[in-house]
C-alpha positions in Angstrom: 0.0 -0.1 0.0 1.2 3.5 -0.9 1.9 5.9 1.8 -0.1 9.1 0.8 1.4 11.4 3.7 4.6 12.5 1.7 3.0 13.0 -1.4 3.0 16.8 -1.3 6.7 16.7 -0.6 7.5 14.2 -3.2 5.6 16.4 -5.8 7.5 19.6 -4.6 10.7 17.7 -5.1 9.9 16.4 -8.4 8.7 20.0 -9.5 12.1 21.5 -8.1 14.1 18.6 -10.0 12.4 19.4 -13.3 12.7 23.2 -12.9 16.7 22.6 -12.1 16.9 20.0 -15.0 15.1 22.6 -17.5 17.0 25.6 -16.7 20.4 23.5 -16.6 19.8 22.1 -20.1 19.0 25.6 -21.7 22.0 26.9 -20.0 24.3 24.2 -21.2 22.9 24.3 -24.6 23.6 27.9 -24.7 27.1 27.5 -23.8 27.7 24.7 -26.3 28.1 21.8 -23.9 25.7 19.9 -25.9 25.6 20.6 -29.7 22.2 18.8 -30.3 18.9 20.1 -30.7 17.6 17.0 -28.7 19.4 16.2 -25.5 19.0 13.8 -22.7 19.4 15.1 -19.0 18.7 13.0 -15.9 19.5 13.4 -12.2 22.1 11.1 -10.8 22.2 12.7 -7.1 20.0 15.1 -5.4 20.4 16.9 -2.0 16.7 17.8 -1.9 15.9 21.5 -2.8 19.8 22.3 -2.8 22.0 20.5 -5.3 21.4 18.2 -8.2 24.2 16.4 -9.9 23.1 14.9 -13.2 24.2 13.7 -16.6 23.6 15.3 -19.9 24.1 14.2 -23.4 23.1 14.5 -27.1 20.2 12.2 -27.8 21.3 8.8 -28.7 24.9 9.0 -27.5 25.1 6.4 -24.6 28.7 7.1 -23.4 29.3 10.5 -24.4 27.8 12.6 -21.6 28.9 15.3 -19.2 28.2 15.8 -15.6 26.5 18.9 -14.4 25.8 20.4 -11.1 23.0 23.0 -10.4 20.9 24.3 -7.6 21.9 26.5 -4.8 25.4 26.3 -6.3 27.0 27.5 -9.6 25.8 25.6 -12.7 28.9 23.9 -14.0 29.9 20.7 -16.0 32.6 18.3 -16.3 33.4 15.8 -19.0 32.3 12.3 -18.2 35.9 11.1 -18.3 37.1 12.7 -14.9 34.4 10.9 -12.8 32.7 7.6 -12.6 30.1 8.4 -10.1 28.2 11.5 -9.0 30.3 11.5 -5.7 33.5 11.6 -7.7 31.8 14.5 -9.9 31.0 16.3 -6.8 34.7 16.1 -5.6 35.9 17.4 -9.0 33.6 20.3 -8.9 34.7 21.1 -5.5 38.5 21.0 -6.5 37.6 22.9 -9.8 35.9 25.6 -7.7 38.8 26.0 -5.2 41.2 26.5 -8.0 38.9 29.1 -9.7 38.5 30.8 -6.4 42.2 30.9 -5.9 42.8 32.0 -9.5 40.2 34.9 -9.0 41.4 36.3 -5.7 45.0 36.0 -7.1 44.3 38.0 -10.3 42.4 40.6 -8.2 45.2 41.1 -5.9 42.9 39.9 -3.0 45.2 37.0 -1.7 48.5 37.7 -0.8 51.1 35.6 1.1 48.5 32.7 1.4 46.1 34.7 3.6 42.2 35.1 2.9 40.2 38.2 3.3 38.0 38.0 6.4 34.9 39.0 4.8 34.8 36.2 2.2 31.1 36.8 1.3 31.6 40.0 -0.1 33.7 38.9 -3.1 32.9 36.2 -5.6 36.3 34.3 -5.1 35.4 33.8 -1.5 31.8 32.8 -2.3 33.0 30.3 -4.8 35.5 28.9 -2.2 33.0 28.7 0.5 30.7 26.7 -1.9 33.5 24.5 -2.8 34.2 23.7 0.9 30.7 23.1 1.6 30.3 20.6 -1.3 33.6 18.9 -0.3 32.1 18.4 3.2 29.2 16.6 1.6 31.5 14.4 -0.3 33.0 13.3 2.9 29.6 12.2 4.1 29.3 8.5 3.4 25.8 8.4 4.4 24.6 10.8 1.5 25.8 8.5 -1.2 24.8 5.1 -2.5 27.5 2.3 -2.0 29.7 2.8 -5.1 
């Protein structure tokens, strides 16, 4: 017998997931990540209402896909060859963002001698570094990921 008590929550999550997928597909198509008019995108891991990690590919291409991440984090993508699982993809996104944040701060002269500005929320490099650290902390939580 189906439990009806969580149906509104499931429907809300389903709507949130669809909204994230639609927006991400549109954005990645604009960026040229997928160069086909017909694409397939599906969620691979979801932290409800916060983060979605998924796969996107041109229709009919079974092995040629890209990982993407979206939600309350920057929308980004990685080639499928860098990660075999959503957890590995999350780890790569985290490392990529850390590197980008460091490069951003260094190019703006905001980081000198390895020190970080106290108010990291005020500059984009700091925000990206904070998001990278938060994502990495999720990667370290084994209970959030299916056995690989």
